[in-house]
PAROSE-276022 format. One line per 10 residues: number of its first residue (from 1); their letters; for each residue x, y, z of N, C-alpha, C. Coordinates in nm, 4 decimals. Each point is the difference from the previous one (the first is absolute). Layout:
<sites>
NUM = A = X/Y/Z/X/Y/Z/X/Y/Z | ... .
</sites>
This chain:
<sites>
1 = MADMAEKATL = -12.7620/36.4378/6.1131/0.1208/0.0635/-0.0421/0.1277/-0.0332/0.0888 | -0.0352/-0.0044/0.1305/0.1176/-0.0226/0.0944/0.0454/-0.1473/-0.0187 | -0.0838/-0.0910/-0.0386/0.0396/-0.1346/-0.0272/0.1000/-0.0075/-0.1078 | -0.0180/0.0761/-0.1096/0.0940/-0.0054/-0.1172/0.1332/0.0555/0.0460 | 0.0001/0.1005/0.0832/0.1285/0.0657/0.0315/0.0825/-0.0997/0.0938 | -0.0702/-0.0782/0.0737/0.0644/-0.0840/0.1003/0.0418/-0.1420/-0.0759 | -0.0552/-0.0264/-0.1144/0.0173/-0.1157/-0.0654/0.1430/-0.0028/-0.0554 | 0.0786/-0.1115/0.0251/0.1402/-0.0036/-0.0448/0.0128/-0.0175/-0.1416 | 0.0841/0.0628/-0.0687/0.0345/0.0008/-0.1466/0.0951/-0.1190/-0.0235 | -0.0324/-0.0816/-0.0808/0.0939/-0.1231/-0.0200/0.0838/0.0356/-0.1352 .
11 = CSKCGDNEVK = 0.1082/-0.0672/0.0050/0.1058/0.0226/-0.1103/-0.0630/-0.0276/-0.1247 | 0.0264/0.0904/-0.1091/-0.0580/-0.0188/-0.1338/0.0863/-0.1057/-0.0810 | 0.1121/-0.0361/0.0574/0.0888/-0.0916/-0.0784/-0.0275/-0.1501/0.0532 | 0.0078/-0.0324/0.1293/-0.0088/-0.1241/0.0438/-0.1477/-0.0184/0.0660 | -0.0611/0.1000/0.0390/-0.1364/-0.0108/0.0585/-0.0055/-0.0616/0.1366 | 0.1137/-0.0155/0.0656/0.0003/-0.0743/0.1254/0.0212/0.0907/0.1133 | 0.1012/0.0892/-0.0071/0.0480/0.0823/0.1094/-0.0694/0.1514/-0.0015 | 0.0019/0.0511/0.1135/-0.0569/0.1357/0.0206/0.1026/0.1062/-0.0631 | -0.0620/0.0964/-0.0496/0.0814/0.1210/-0.0561/0.0099/0.0968/0.1263 | 0.1152/0.0465/0.0213/0.0052/0.1063/0.1012/0.0276/0.1284/-0.0590 .
21 = GESYPRWCSN = -0.0733/0.1085/0.0330/0.0186/0.1229/-0.0544/-0.0764/0.0248/-0.1318 | 0.0271/0.1076/-0.0696/-0.0632/0.0318/-0.1230/0.0900/-0.0028/-0.1222 | 0.0738/-0.1110/-0.0135/0.0913/-0.0091/-0.1041/-0.0669/-0.0434/-0.1359 | 0.0724/0.0304/-0.1037/-0.0496/-0.0466/-0.1271/0.1210/-0.0618/-0.0742 | -0.0072/-0.1141/-0.0555/-0.1117/-0.0885/-0.0082/-0.0247/-0.0588/0.1443 | -0.1175/-0.0388/0.0232/-0.0410/-0.0498/0.1351/0.0601/-0.1504/0.0131 | 0.1283/-0.0067/0.0334/0.0619/-0.1267/0.0245/0.0451/-0.0002/0.1337 | 0.0044/-0.1304/0.0667/0.0444/-0.0175/0.1354/0.1571/0.0163/-0.0066 | 0.0639/0.0055/0.1191/0.1474/0.0135/0.0082/0.0623/-0.1231/-0.0582 | -0.0540/-0.1151/0.0074/0.0681/-0.1302/-0.0594/0.0067/0.0147/-0.1529 .
31 = CRTNYRRELE = -0.1064/0.0396/-0.0584/-0.0125/0.0135/-0.1441/0.0982/0.1186/-0.0527 | -0.0024/0.1008/0.0772/0.1016/0.1190/-0.0331/0.1396/-0.0453/0.0066 | 0.0240/-0.0730/0.1097/0.1509/-0.0502/0.0189/0.0303/-0.0926/-0.1153 | -0.0849/-0.1033/-0.0342/0.0195/-0.0903/-0.1093/0.0175/0.0733/-0.1271 | -0.0825/0.1117/-0.0314/0.0076/0.0696/-0.1216/0.1341/0.0661/-0.0158 | 0.0470/0.0710/0.1268/0.1283/0.0610/-0.0103/0.1217/-0.0891/-0.0238 | -0.0090/-0.1180/0.0548/0.1108/-0.1072/-0.0261/-0.0084/-0.0375/-0.1473 | -0.1147/-0.0297/-0.0533/-0.0079/-0.0401/-0.1470/0.0517/0.1189/-0.0841 | -0.0454/0.1181/0.0336/0.0420/0.1157/-0.0859/0.1578/0.0222/0.0039 | 0.0684/-0.0188/0.1234/0.1373/0.0029/0.0064/0.0679/-0.1069/-0.0798 .
41 = AVKEGRTEKK = -0.0602/-0.1111/0.0015/0.0628/-0.1229/-0.0742/-0.0052/0.0328/-0.1499 | -0.1170/0.0533/-0.0459/-0.0180/0.0383/-0.1472/0.1119/0.1027/-0.0280 | 0.0103/0.1055/0.0824/0.0992/0.1061/-0.0270/0.1397/-0.0556/-0.0131 | 0.0330/-0.0876/0.0841/0.1370/-0.0661/0.0046/0.0173/-0.0728/-0.1289 | -0.0984/-0.0835/-0.0431/0.0025/-0.0641/-0.1329/0.0170/0.0969/-0.1113 | -0.0627/0.1059/-0.0028/0.0091/0.0999/-0.1087/0.1402/0.0557/-0.0090 | 0.0500/0.0314/0.1247/0.1418/0.0547/0.0078/0.1072/-0.0949/-0.0523 | -0.0290/-0.1389/0.0389/0.0886/-0.0930/-0.0467/0.0007/-0.0184/-0.1509 | -0.1275/0.0001/-0.0557/-0.0104/-0.0096/-0.1440/0.0584/0.1147/-0.0787 | -0.0115/0.1211/0.0597/0.0516/0.1172/-0.0566/0.1522/-0.0057/-0.0076 .
51 = GFAAGVTAMR = 0.0618/-0.0488/0.1112/0.1405/-0.0086/0.0089/0.0545/-0.1068/-0.1069 | -0.0698/-0.1131/-0.0008/0.0429/-0.1051/-0.0928/-0.0071/0.0520/-0.1395 | -0.1117/0.0646/-0.0390/-0.0127/0.0572/-0.1321/0.1140/0.1011/-0.0335 | 0.0325/0.0880/0.0972/0.1035/0.0929/-0.0174/0.1432/-0.0723/-0.0236 | 0.0210/-0.1082/0.0764/0.1176/-0.0866/-0.0161/0.0116/-0.0632/-0.1379 | -0.1078/-0.0484/-0.0472/-0.0121/-0.0526/-0.1259/0.0383/0.0974/-0.1061 | -0.0610/0.1162/0.0111/0.0266/0.1079/-0.0999/0.1486/0.0354/-0.0016 | 0.0476/0.0186/0.1169/0.1400/0.0367/0.0126/0.0948/-0.1002/-0.0659 | -0.0266/-0.1258/0.0313/0.0813/-0.1121/-0.0536/-0.0076/-0.0003/-0.1527 | -0.1244/0.0202/-0.0475/-0.0220/0.0089/-0.1554/0.0974/0.1158/-0.0511 .
61 = ECLAAEFDKL = 0.0016/0.1046/0.0571/0.0683/0.1204/-0.0498/0.1600/-0.0324/0.0168 | 0.0375/-0.0639/0.0983/0.1374/-0.0297/0.0198/0.0414/-0.0942/-0.1053 | -0.0743/-0.1125/-0.0253/0.0339/-0.0991/-0.0968/0.0015/0.0618/-0.1436 | -0.0927/0.0919/-0.0213/-0.0033/0.0696/-0.1385/0.1201/0.0852/-0.0194 | 0.0498/0.0605/0.0984/0.1265/0.0862/-0.0010/0.1199/-0.1001/-0.0182 | -0.0002/-0.1049/0.0715/0.1139/-0.0983/-0.0237/0.0015/-0.0569/-0.1447 | -0.1153/-0.0329/-0.0520/0.0110/-0.0522/-0.1306/0.0123/0.1122/-0.1103 | -0.0360/0.1160/0.0350/0.0219/0.1148/-0.0858/0.1501/0.0247/-0.0218 | 0.0736/-0.0153/0.1115/0.1537/0.0090/-0.0011/0.0577/-0.0954/-0.0914 | -0.0527/-0.1225/-0.0111/0.0588/-0.1096/-0.0856/-0.0244/0.0269/-0.1520 .
71 = GSGRFEASEV = -0.1031/0.0844/-0.0402/-0.0297/0.0212/-0.1323/-0.0745/-0.1139/-0.0650 | -0.0207/0.0147/-0.1241/-0.0758/-0.1105/-0.0659/0.0863/-0.1190/-0.0296 | -0.0639/-0.1083/-0.0008/0.0771/-0.1255/-0.0299/-0.0839/-0.1154/0.0390 | 0.0578/-0.1173/-0.0447/-0.0833/-0.1192/0.0339/0.0620/-0.0638/0.1270 | -0.0909/-0.0351/0.0848/0.0435/-0.0612/0.1301/-0.0764/-0.1385/0.0151 | 0.0677/-0.0930/0.0537/-0.0601/-0.1210/0.0227/-0.0689/0.0121/0.1392 | -0.0963/-0.0833/0.0280/-0.0780/-0.0040/0.1157/0.0897/-0.0036/0.1288 | 0.0987/-0.0825/-0.0049/0.0856/-0.0194/0.1156/0.0871/0.1210/0.0191 | 0.0331/0.0815/-0.0971/0.0774/0.1280/0.0202/-0.0912/0.1008/0.0571 | -0.1246/-0.0015/-0.0454/-0.1054/0.0990/0.0544/-0.0212/-0.0360/0.1495 .
81 = ADLIMRSPGP = -0.0129/-0.1209/0.0342/-0.0228/-0.0390/0.1401/0.1202/0.0314/0.0828 | 0.1166/-0.0080/-0.0492/0.1248/0.0296/0.0647/0.0140/0.1566/0.0253 | -0.0338/0.0697/-0.1096/0.0021/0.1392/0.0134/-0.0966/0.0574/0.1118 | -0.1192/-0.0589/-0.0001/-0.1023/0.0381/0.0980/0.0482/-0.0309/0.1380 | 0.0572/-0.1212/0.0167/0.0411/-0.0312/0.1371/0.1195/0.0769/0.0425 | 0.0907/0.0407/-0.0878/0.1168/0.0867/0.0396/-0.0376/0.1506/0.0119 | -0.1234/0.0300/-0.0496/-0.0420/0.1418/0.0008/0.0028/0.0511/0.1543 | 0.0469/0.1166/0.0291/0.0049/0.0496/0.1369/-0.1398/0.0183/0.0656 | -0.0913/0.0246/-0.0918/-0.1361/0.0364/0.0462/-0.0198/0.1488/0.0347 | -0.1281/0.0382/0.0256/-0.0217/0.1519/0.0250/0.0691/0.0322/0.1308 .
91 = KLD = 0.0335/0.1345/-0.0057/0.0485/0.0513/0.1215/-0.0991/0.0631/0.0954 | 0.0089/-0.0149/0.1261/-0.0922/0.0652/0.1010/0.0251/0.1385/0.0062 | -0.0997/0.0920/0.0028/0.0228/0.1428/0.0174/0.0161/0.0361/0.1338 .
</sites>
């Protein structure tokens, strides 16, 4: 029984390094650090994607409002492109 208590617990992720303490999951400090870095990168990516999606939505609403002001009518593609380029874009809150 004493042998089992003295036996070092290896990391359950990499299986190479010793685990210090009674943490769960039983990962070594290197694996924990790498996990935290990867998690932060994923969170950053999610934030960026949410911001981009919000910007696209705001621009769509802005362009819809601009075209709504003009009323119905026939537009050539070059006129539409010009109207889009001259559009002021969404305002920052």
